[in-house]
ChimeraX commands (.cxc) that place a marker at each C-alpha (Angstrom):
marker #1 position -14.08,-10.00,-38.88 radius 0.5
marker #1 position -12.69,-6.44,-39.07 radius 0.5
marker #1 position -8.93,-6.02,-38.73 radius 0.5
marker #1 position -7.77,-4.40,-35.54 radius 0.5
marker #1 position -5.97,-1.12,-36.05 radius 0.5
marker #1 position -2.97,0.19,-34.12 radius 0.5
marker #1 position -5.39,2.36,-32.16 radius 0.5
marker #1 position -7.37,-0.73,-31.16 radius 0.5
marker #1 position -4.20,-2.38,-29.85 radius 0.5
marker #1 position -2.97,0.72,-28.01 radius 0.5
marker #1 position -6.27,1.69,-26.36 radius 0.5
marker #1 position -6.15,-1.00,-23.62 radius 0.5
marker #1 position -2.51,-0.12,-23.01 radius 0.5
marker #1 position -3.22,3.58,-22.38 radius 0.5
marker #1 position -3.48,3.25,-18.56 radius 0.5
marker #1 position -0.21,1.30,-18.43 radius 0.5
marker #1 position 1.56,3.82,-20.67 radius 0.5
marker #1 position 0.30,6.70,-18.52 radius 0.5
marker #1 position 1.45,4.93,-15.37 radius 0.5
marker #1 position 4.89,4.33,-16.86 radius 0.5
marker #1 position 5.14,8.00,-17.84 radius 0.5
marker #1 position 4.34,9.11,-14.29 radius 0.5
marker #1 position 7.00,6.79,-12.84 radius 0.5
marker #1 position 9.61,8.10,-15.30 radius 0.5
marker #1 position 8.65,11.70,-14.45 radius 0.5
marker #1 position 8.94,11.11,-10.70 radius 0.5
marker #1 position 12.44,9.64,-10.97 radius 0.5
marker #1 position 13.56,12.17,-13.59 radius 0.5
marker #1 position 12.53,15.06,-11.35 radius 0.5
marker #1 position 14.07,13.42,-8.29 radius 0.5
marker #1 position 10.80,13.59,-6.34 radius 0.5
marker #1 position 11.34,10.07,-4.97 radius 0.5
marker #1 position 14.23,11.45,-2.89 radius 0.5
marker #1 position 11.72,13.26,-0.67 radius 0.5
marker #1 position 10.36,9.91,0.53 radius 0.5
marker #1 position 12.71,9.71,3.49 radius 0.5
marker #1 position 13.02,10.76,7.12 radius 0.5
marker #1 position 15.24,13.62,5.97 radius 0.5
marker #1 position 12.15,15.38,4.66 radius 0.5
marker #1 position 10.53,15.36,8.11 radius 0.5
marker #1 position 13.79,16.45,9.73 radius 0.5
marker #1 position 14.53,19.27,7.27 radius 0.5
marker #1 position 11.01,20.46,6.43 radius 0.5
marker #1 position 8.93,19.20,9.36 radius 0.5
marker #1 position 8.33,22.65,10.86 radius 0.5
marker #1 position 7.18,24.08,7.54 radius 0.5
marker #1 position 4.94,21.07,6.86 radius 0.5
marker #1 position 3.37,21.42,10.31 radius 0.5
marker #1 position 2.74,25.14,9.78 radius 0.5
marker #1 position 1.21,24.57,6.34 radius 0.5
marker #1 position -1.04,21.81,7.72 radius 0.5
marker #1 position -2.19,24.00,10.61 radius 0.5
marker #1 position -3.07,26.85,8.23 radius 0.5
marker #1 position -4.56,24.77,5.39 radius 0.5
marker #1 position -5.67,21.58,7.09 radius 0.5
marker #1 position -8.23,20.37,4.53 radius 0.5
marker #1 position -5.94,21.14,1.60 radius 0.5
marker #1 position -2.98,19.41,3.26 radius 0.5
marker #1 position -5.13,16.35,3.94 radius 0.5
marker #1 position -6.30,16.26,0.31 radius 0.5
marker #1 position -2.74,16.62,-0.99 radius 0.5
marker #1 position -1.57,13.83,1.29 radius 0.5
marker #1 position -4.43,11.57,0.17 radius 0.5
marker #1 position -3.65,12.20,-3.50 radius 0.5
marker #1 position 0.09,11.70,-2.96 radius 0.5
marker #1 position -0.46,8.38,-1.18 radius 0.5
marker #1 position -2.85,7.17,-3.87 radius 0.5
marker #1 position -0.32,8.08,-6.57 radius 0.5
marker #1 position 2.53,6.43,-4.67 radius 0.5
marker #1 position 0.54,3.22,-4.24 radius 0.5
marker #1 position -0.54,3.17,-7.88 radius 0.5
marker #1 position 3.01,3.62,-9.17 radius 0.5
marker #1 position 4.52,1.25,-6.55 radius 0.5
marker #1 position 7.44,3.65,-6.05 radius 0.5
marker #1 position 9.31,2.66,-2.84 radius 0.5
marker #1 position 8.76,4.91,0.17 radius 0.5
marker #1 position 5.26,4.16,1.41 radius 0.5
marker #1 position 6.48,3.61,4.99 radius 0.5
marker #1 position 8.11,7.03,5.13 radius 0.5
marker #1 position 5.02,8.71,3.70 radius 0.5
marker #1 position 2.88,6.88,6.27 radius 0.5
marker #1 position 5.14,8.17,9.06 radius 0.5
marker #1 position 4.75,11.68,7.62 radius 0.5
marker #1 position 0.96,11.30,7.65 radius 0.5
marker #1 position 1.06,10.43,11.35 radius 0.5
marker #1 position 3.48,13.28,11.99 radius 0.5
marker #1 position 1.16,15.82,10.35 radius 0.5
marker #1 position -2.32,14.55,11.19 radius 0.5
marker #1 position -1.92,12.30,14.23 radius 0.5
marker #1 position -2.39,8.53,14.44 radius 0.5
marker #1 position -6.15,8.35,13.88 radius 0.5
marker #1 position -6.65,10.78,11.00 radius 0.5
marker #1 position -3.29,9.81,9.55 radius 0.5
marker #1 position -4.11,6.10,9.57 radius 0.5
marker #1 position -7.58,6.48,8.06 radius 0.5
marker #1 position -6.35,8.87,5.34 radius 0.5
marker #1 position -3.39,6.62,4.54 radius 0.5
marker #1 position -5.64,3.56,4.28 radius 0.5
marker #1 position -8.02,5.49,2.03 radius 0.5
marker #1 position -5.16,6.65,-0.21 radius 0.5
marker #1 position -3.67,3.16,-0.40 radius 0.5
marker #1 position -7.09,1.72,-1.28 radius 0.5
marker #1 position -7.54,4.24,-4.10 radius 0.5
marker #1 position -4.09,3.36,-5.38 radius 0.5
marker #1 position -4.84,-0.37,-5.13 radius 0.5
marker #1 position -7.97,0.15,-7.23 radius 0.5
marker #1 position -5.85,2.09,-9.74 radius 0.5
marker #1 position -3.47,-0.86,-10.15 radius 0.5
marker #1 position -6.49,-3.18,-10.40 radius 0.5
marker #1 position -7.82,-1.24,-13.39 radius 0.5
marker #1 position -4.42,-0.90,-15.08 radius 0.5
marker #1 position -3.81,-4.65,-14.88 radius 0.5
marker #1 position -7.37,-5.55,-15.82 radius 0.5
marker #1 position -7.41,-3.35,-18.92 radius 0.5
marker #1 position -3.85,-3.63,-20.20 radius 0.5
marker #1 position -1.88,-6.74,-19.35 radius 0.5
marker #1 position -4.32,-8.99,-17.51 radius 0.5
marker #1 position -4.42,-11.83,-20.04 radius 0.5
marker #1 position -0.63,-12.00,-20.42 radius 0.5
marker #1 position 0.03,-11.90,-16.68 radius 0.5
marker #1 position -2.67,-14.49,-15.92 radius 0.5
marker #1 position -1.09,-16.85,-18.45 radius 0.5
marker #1 position 2.31,-16.28,-16.84 radius 0.5
marker #1 position 0.91,-16.86,-13.35 radius 0.5
marker #1 position -0.75,-20.11,-14.44 radius 0.5
marker #1 position 2.53,-21.30,-15.97 radius 0.5
marker #1 position 4.84,-20.34,-13.08 radius 0.5
marker #1 position 2.61,-21.65,-10.26 radius 0.5
marker #1 position 4.27,-19.20,-7.85 radius 0.5
marker #1 position 3.08,-16.70,-5.24 radius 0.5
marker #1 position 1.13,-14.67,-7.79 radius 0.5
marker #1 position -0.85,-17.77,-8.80 radius 0.5
marker #1 position -1.60,-18.66,-5.16 radius 0.5
marker #1 position -2.84,-15.15,-4.41 radius 0.5
marker #1 position -4.97,-15.18,-7.58 radius 0.5
marker #1 position -6.55,-18.48,-6.54 radius 0.5
marker #1 position -7.25,-17.19,-3.04 radius 0.5
marker #1 position -8.90,-13.98,-4.24 radius 0.5
marker #1 position -10.85,-15.96,-6.82 radius 0.5
marker #1 position -12.21,-18.30,-4.15 radius 0.5
marker #1 position -13.32,-15.68,-1.60 radius 0.5
marker #1 position -12.44,-12.08,-2.42 radius 0.5
marker #1 position -13.24,-10.41,0.90 radius 0.5
marker #1 position -11.93,-13.02,3.34 radius 0.5
marker #1 position -8.73,-13.80,1.45 radius 0.5
marker #1 position -7.94,-10.17,0.63 radius 0.5
marker #1 position -8.55,-9.16,4.25 radius 0.5
marker #1 position -6.27,-11.95,5.47 radius 0.5
marker #1 position -3.33,-11.10,3.22 radius 0.5
marker #1 position -3.76,-7.35,3.74 radius 0.5
marker #1 position -3.42,-7.90,7.48 radius 0.5
marker #1 position 0.04,-9.39,6.87 radius 0.5
marker #1 position 2.44,-6.53,5.96 radius 0.5
marker #1 position 5.07,-8.94,4.61 radius 0.5
marker #1 position 2.81,-9.99,1.71 radius 0.5
marker #1 position 3.74,-7.62,-1.17 radius 0.5
marker #1 position 0.98,-5.02,-1.50 radius 0.5
marker #1 position 1.45,-4.67,-5.25 radius 0.5
marker #1 position 1.08,-8.43,-5.85 radius 0.5
marker #1 position -2.35,-8.42,-4.21 radius 0.5
marker #1 position -3.40,-5.48,-6.38 radius 0.5
marker #1 position -2.17,-7.20,-9.54 radius 0.5
marker #1 position -3.85,-10.48,-8.59 radius 0.5
marker #1 position -7.20,-8.79,-8.02 radius 0.5
marker #1 position -7.02,-7.24,-11.49 radius 0.5
marker #1 position -6.05,-10.54,-13.07 radius 0.5
marker #1 position -9.07,-12.39,-11.70 radius 0.5
marker #1 position -11.44,-9.40,-12.10 radius 0.5
marker #1 position -12.31,-9.58,-8.41 radius 0.5
marker #1 position -15.57,-7.94,-7.31 radius 0.5
marker #1 position -14.52,-4.37,-6.59 radius 0.5
marker #1 position -16.56,-3.62,-3.46 radius 0.5
marker #1 position -15.37,-6.53,-1.29 radius 0.5
marker #1 position -11.82,-6.06,-2.63 radius 0.5
marker #1 position -11.78,-2.35,-1.75 radius 0.5
marker #1 position -13.43,-2.87,1.65 radius 0.5
marker #1 position -11.02,-5.67,2.60 radius 0.5
marker #1 position -8.07,-3.54,1.49 radius 0.5
marker #1 position -9.11,-0.55,3.58 radius 0.5
marker #1 position -9.85,-2.60,6.70 radius 0.5
marker #1 position -6.94,-4.99,6.33 radius 0.5
marker #1 position -4.17,-2.38,6.17 radius 0.5
marker #1 position -5.56,-0.28,9.03 radius 0.5
marker #1 position -3.75,-2.09,11.90 radius 0.5
marker #1 position -0.23,-1.73,10.46 radius 0.5
marker #1 position -1.05,1.74,9.13 radius 0.5
marker #1 position -2.20,2.86,12.57 radius 0.5
marker #1 position 1.03,1.60,14.16 radius 0.5
marker #1 position 3.19,3.48,11.66 radius 0.5
marker #1 position 1.03,6.60,11.98 radius 0.5
marker #1 position 1.36,6.42,15.76 radius 0.5
marker #1 position 5.13,6.25,15.38 radius 0.5
marker #1 position 5.00,9.19,12.98 radius 0.5
marker #1 position 3.00,11.21,15.51 radius 0.5
marker #1 position 5.79,10.59,18.03 radius 0.5
marker #1 position 8.53,11.99,15.80 radius 0.5
marker #1 position 7.84,15.41,17.33 radius 0.5
marker #1 position 9.32,14.16,20.60 radius 0.5
marker #1 position 12.51,13.05,18.88 radius 0.5
marker #1 position 12.85,16.37,17.08 radius 0.5
marker #1 position 12.19,18.32,20.29 radius 0.5
marker #1 position 15.08,16.49,21.96 radius 0.5
marker #1 position 17.33,17.29,19.04 radius 0.5
marker #1 position 17.78,13.63,18.13 radius 0.5
marker #1 position 18.66,12.67,14.59 radius 0.5
marker #1 position 15.77,11.00,12.78 radius 0.5
marker #1 position 17.36,7.69,11.88 radius 0.5
marker #1 position 16.16,4.12,11.71 radius 0.5
marker #1 position 18.13,3.32,14.87 radius 0.5
marker #1 position 16.54,6.15,16.88 radius 0.5
marker #1 position 13.05,5.18,15.73 radius 0.5
marker #1 position 13.58,1.52,16.61 radius 0.5
marker #1 position 14.91,2.52,20.03 radius 0.5
marker #1 position 12.01,4.89,20.75 radius 0.5
marker #1 position 9.21,2.77,19.27 radius 0.5
marker #1 position 10.42,-0.78,19.79 radius 0.5
marker #1 position 7.11,-2.24,21.01 radius 0.5
marker #1 position 4.90,-0.67,18.34 radius 0.5
marker #1 position 7.30,-2.06,15.73 radius 0.5
marker #1 position 6.94,-5.45,17.38 radius 0.5
marker #1 position 3.24,-5.13,16.61 radius 0.5
marker #1 position 4.08,-4.87,12.90 radius 0.5
marker #1 position 6.44,-7.84,13.27 radius 0.5
marker #1 position 3.61,-9.85,14.85 radius 0.5
marker #1 position 1.31,-9.04,11.93 radius 0.5
marker #1 position 4.05,-10.13,9.52 radius 0.5
marker #1 position 5.22,-13.27,11.30 radius 0.5
marker #1 position 2.85,-14.25,14.09 radius 0.5
marker #1 position -0.44,-13.81,12.24 radius 0.5
marker #1 position 0.36,-16.25,9.39 radius 0.5
marker #1 position 1.52,-18.84,11.94 radius 0.5
marker #1 position -1.64,-18.33,14.00 radius 0.5
marker #1 position -3.84,-18.76,10.92 radius 0.5
marker #1 position -2.09,-22.00,10.01 radius 0.5
marker #1 position -2.57,-23.35,13.52 radius 0.5
marker #1 position -6.26,-22.46,13.45 radius 0.5
marker #1 position -6.66,-24.23,10.10 radius 0.5
marker #1 position -4.90,-27.34,11.40 radius 0.5
marker #1 position -7.24,-27.29,14.40 radius 0.5
marker #1 position -10.20,-27.15,12.01 radius 0.5
marker #1 position -11.33,-23.74,13.27 radius 0.5
marker #1 position -10.73,-22.08,9.92 radius 0.5
marker #1 position -11.30,-23.42,6.39 radius 0.5
marker #1 position -8.27,-24.44,4.35 radius 0.5
marker #1 position -6.91,-21.78,1.99 radius 0.5
marker #1 position -4.57,-21.73,-0.97 radius 0.5
marker #1 position -2.09,-19.32,0.63 radius 0.5
marker link #1:1,2 radius 0.2
marker link #1:2,3 radius 0.2
marker link #1:3,4 radius 0.2
marker link #1:4,5 radius 0.2
marker link #1:5,6 radius 0.2
marker link #1:6,7 radius 0.2
marker link #1:7,8 radius 0.2
marker link #1:8,9 radius 0.2
marker link #1:9,10 radius 0.2
marker link #1:10,11 radius 0.2
marker link #1:11,12 radius 0.2
marker link #1:12,13 radius 0.2
marker link #1:13,14 radius 0.2
marker link #1:14,15 radius 0.2
marker link #1:15,16 radius 0.2
marker link #1:16,17 radius 0.2
marker link #1:17,18 radius 0.2
marker link #1:18,19 radius 0.2
marker link #1:19,20 radius 0.2
marker link #1:20,21 radius 0.2
marker link #1:21,22 radius 0.2
marker link #1:22,23 radius 0.2
marker link #1:23,24 radius 0.2
marker link #1:24,25 radius 0.2
marker link #1:25,26 radius 0.2
marker link #1:26,27 radius 0.2
marker link #1:27,28 radius 0.2
marker link #1:28,29 radius 0.2
marker link #1:29,30 radius 0.2
marker link #1:30,31 radius 0.2
marker link #1:31,32 radius 0.2
marker link #1:32,33 radius 0.2
marker link #1:33,34 radius 0.2
marker link #1:34,35 radius 0.2
marker link #1:35,36 radius 0.2
marker link #1:36,37 radius 0.2
marker link #1:37,38 radius 0.2
marker link #1:38,39 radius 0.2
marker link #1:39,40 radius 0.2
marker link #1:40,41 radius 0.2
marker link #1:41,42 radius 0.2
marker link #1:42,43 radius 0.2
marker link #1:43,44 radius 0.2
marker link #1:44,45 radius 0.2
marker link #1:45,46 radius 0.2
marker link #1:46,47 radius 0.2
marker link #1:47,48 radius 0.2
marker link #1:48,49 radius 0.2
marker link #1:49,50 radius 0.2
marker link #1:50,51 radius 0.2
marker link #1:51,52 radius 0.2
marker link #1:52,53 radius 0.2
marker link #1:53,54 radius 0.2
marker link #1:54,55 radius 0.2
marker link #1:55,56 radius 0.2
marker link #1:56,57 radius 0.2
marker link #1:57,58 radius 0.2
marker link #1:58,59 radius 0.2
marker link #1:59,60 radius 0.2
marker link #1:60,61 radius 0.2
marker link #1:61,62 radius 0.2
marker link #1:62,63 radius 0.2
marker link #1:63,64 radius 0.2
marker link #1:64,65 radius 0.2
marker link #1:65,66 radius 0.2
marker link #1:66,67 radius 0.2
marker link #1:67,68 radius 0.2
marker link #1:68,69 radius 0.2
marker link #1:69,70 radius 0.2
marker link #1:70,71 radius 0.2
marker link #1:71,72 radius 0.2
marker link #1:72,73 radius 0.2
marker link #1:73,74 radius 0.2
marker link #1:74,75 radius 0.2
marker link #1:75,76 radius 0.2
marker link #1:76,77 radius 0.2
marker link #1:77,78 radius 0.2
marker link #1:78,79 radius 0.2
marker link #1:79,80 radius 0.2
marker link #1:80,81 radius 0.2
marker link #1:81,82 radius 0.2
marker link #1:82,83 radius 0.2
marker link #1:83,84 radius 0.2
marker link #1:84,85 radius 0.2
marker link #1:85,86 radius 0.2
marker link #1:86,87 radius 0.2
marker link #1:87,88 radius 0.2
marker link #1:88,89 radius 0.2
marker link #1:89,90 radius 0.2
marker link #1:90,91 radius 0.2
marker link #1:91,92 radius 0.2
marker link #1:92,93 radius 0.2
marker link #1:93,94 radius 0.2
marker link #1:94,95 radius 0.2
marker link #1:95,96 radius 0.2
marker link #1:96,97 radius 0.2
marker link #1:97,98 radius 0.2
marker link #1:98,99 radius 0.2
marker link #1:99,100 radius 0.2
marker link #1:100,101 radius 0.2
marker link #1:101,102 radius 0.2
marker link #1:102,103 radius 0.2
marker link #1:103,104 radius 0.2
marker link #1:104,105 radius 0.2
marker link #1:105,106 radius 0.2
marker link #1:106,107 radius 0.2
marker link #1:107,108 radius 0.2
marker link #1:108,109 radius 0.2
marker link #1:109,110 radius 0.2
marker link #1:110,111 radius 0.2
marker link #1:111,112 radius 0.2
marker link #1:112,113 radius 0.2
marker link #1:113,114 radius 0.2
marker link #1:114,115 radius 0.2
marker link #1:115,116 radius 0.2
marker link #1:116,117 radius 0.2
marker link #1:117,118 radius 0.2
marker link #1:118,119 radius 0.2
marker link #1:119,120 radius 0.2
marker link #1:120,121 radius 0.2
marker link #1:121,122 radius 0.2
marker link #1:122,123 radius 0.2
marker link #1:123,124 radius 0.2
marker link #1:124,125 radius 0.2
marker link #1:125,126 radius 0.2
marker link #1:126,127 radius 0.2
marker link #1:127,128 radius 0.2
marker link #1:128,129 radius 0.2
marker link #1:129,130 radius 0.2
marker link #1:130,131 radius 0.2
marker link #1:131,132 radius 0.2
marker link #1:132,133 radius 0.2
marker link #1:133,134 radius 0.2
marker link #1:134,135 radius 0.2
marker link #1:135,136 radius 0.2
marker link #1:136,137 radius 0.2
marker link #1:137,138 radius 0.2
marker link #1:138,139 radius 0.2
marker link #1:139,140 radius 0.2
marker link #1:140,141 radius 0.2
marker link #1:141,142 radius 0.2
marker link #1:142,143 radius 0.2
marker link #1:143,144 radius 0.2
marker link #1:144,145 radius 0.2
marker link #1:145,146 radius 0.2
marker link #1:146,147 radius 0.2
marker link #1:147,148 radius 0.2
marker link #1:148,149 radius 0.2
marker link #1:149,150 radius 0.2
marker link #1:150,151 radius 0.2
marker link #1:151,152 radius 0.2
marker link #1:152,153 radius 0.2
marker link #1:153,154 radius 0.2
marker link #1:154,155 radius 0.2
marker link #1:155,156 radius 0.2
marker link #1:156,157 radius 0.2
marker link #1:157,158 radius 0.2
marker link #1:158,159 radius 0.2
marker link #1:159,160 radius 0.2
marker link #1:160,161 radius 0.2
marker link #1:161,162 radius 0.2
marker link #1:162,163 radius 0.2
marker link #1:163,164 radius 0.2
marker link #1:164,165 radius 0.2
marker link #1:165,166 radius 0.2
marker link #1:166,167 radius 0.2
marker link #1:167,168 radius 0.2
marker link #1:168,169 radius 0.2
marker link #1:169,170 radius 0.2
marker link #1:170,171 radius 0.2
marker link #1:171,172 radius 0.2
marker link #1:172,173 radius 0.2
marker link #1:173,174 radius 0.2
marker link #1:174,175 radius 0.2
marker link #1:175,176 radius 0.2
marker link #1:176,177 radius 0.2
marker link #1:177,178 radius 0.2
marker link #1:178,179 radius 0.2
marker link #1:179,180 radius 0.2
marker link #1:180,181 radius 0.2
marker link #1:181,182 radius 0.2
marker link #1:182,183 radius 0.2
marker link #1:183,184 radius 0.2
marker link #1:184,185 radius 0.2
marker link #1:185,186 radius 0.2
marker link #1:186,187 radius 0.2
marker link #1:187,188 radius 0.2
marker link #1:188,189 radius 0.2
marker link #1:189,190 radius 0.2
marker link #1:190,191 radius 0.2
marker link #1:191,192 radius 0.2
marker link #1:192,193 radius 0.2
marker link #1:193,194 radius 0.2
marker link #1:194,195 radius 0.2
marker link #1:195,196 radius 0.2
marker link #1:196,197 radius 0.2
marker link #1:197,198 radius 0.2
marker link #1:198,199 radius 0.2
marker link #1:199,200 radius 0.2
marker link #1:200,201 radius 0.2
marker link #1:201,202 radius 0.2
marker link #1:202,203 radius 0.2
marker link #1:203,204 radius 0.2
marker link #1:204,205 radius 0.2
marker link #1:205,206 radius 0.2
marker link #1:206,207 radius 0.2
marker link #1:207,208 radius 0.2
marker link #1:208,209 radius 0.2
marker link #1:209,210 radius 0.2
marker link #1:210,211 radius 0.2
marker link #1:211,212 radius 0.2
marker link #1:212,213 radius 0.2
marker link #1:213,214 radius 0.2
marker link #1:214,215 radius 0.2
marker link #1:215,216 radius 0.2
marker link #1:216,217 radius 0.2
marker link #1:217,218 radius 0.2
marker link #1:218,219 radius 0.2
marker link #1:219,220 radius 0.2
marker link #1:220,221 radius 0.2
marker link #1:221,222 radius 0.2
marker link #1:222,223 radius 0.2
marker link #1:223,224 radius 0.2
marker link #1:224,225 radius 0.2
marker link #1:225,226 radius 0.2
marker link #1:226,227 radius 0.2
marker link #1:227,228 radius 0.2
marker link #1:228,229 radius 0.2
marker link #1:229,230 radius 0.2
marker link #1:230,231 radius 0.2
marker link #1:231,232 radius 0.2
marker link #1:232,233 radius 0.2
marker link #1:233,234 radius 0.2
marker link #1:234,235 radius 0.2
marker link #1:235,236 radius 0.2
marker link #1:236,237 radius 0.2
marker link #1:237,238 radius 0.2
marker link #1:238,239 radius 0.2
marker link #1:239,240 radius 0.2
marker link #1:240,241 radius 0.2
marker link #1:241,242 radius 0.2
marker link #1:242,243 radius 0.2
marker link #1:243,244 radius 0.2
marker link #1:244,245 radius 0.2
marker link #1:245,246 radius 0.2
marker link #1:246,247 radius 0.2
view
């Protein structure tokens, strides 16, 4: 058997190294600081004007930015989703955000699958924690399980991506379930983002408190997806209307 060279060892790690380099660059340049409501408040007019003049380009930039953000798992996805709704409206914003997040989820899938899949799978098997349960669920039924956990915003997005890579989930059902599953919460956030114009027009400060006050009921929709949906699924399983799952 031929000895493996350093190049042979490093080749599978190339995607992970590239991902790490991008994350370091983002934080070194301070670009992560733009993922806040301050960006909409301070640059909202310019962003709107640019989008109106270069709509297709702005949409493409937003799609690429969301895919990169999801791949790197840098915090701030909610604020970028609000910005997408602010610039493109709830429908286009939600669909574009879901598409970008799906591309990013596939990116994480490939990074994990090629670089650290064996090590992480061994760790998951040993720890028997949430990562292991998600892996087992995706392994059992990729589309149904992925769709279910994607519908619940409180389940960490990155953990689902990692789990899919660990078990080498079939890509088509995984991608389809990701896109469909995150649409409800994404639409709610995009709808809220589209309403930020009204807050700015009234001269209100864009803060978490003002958004909660203005969009209380839409946010309750996200809360229902996070809290009510898991409870409802458990009740349906106990009633025998849904098959048992490992989640």
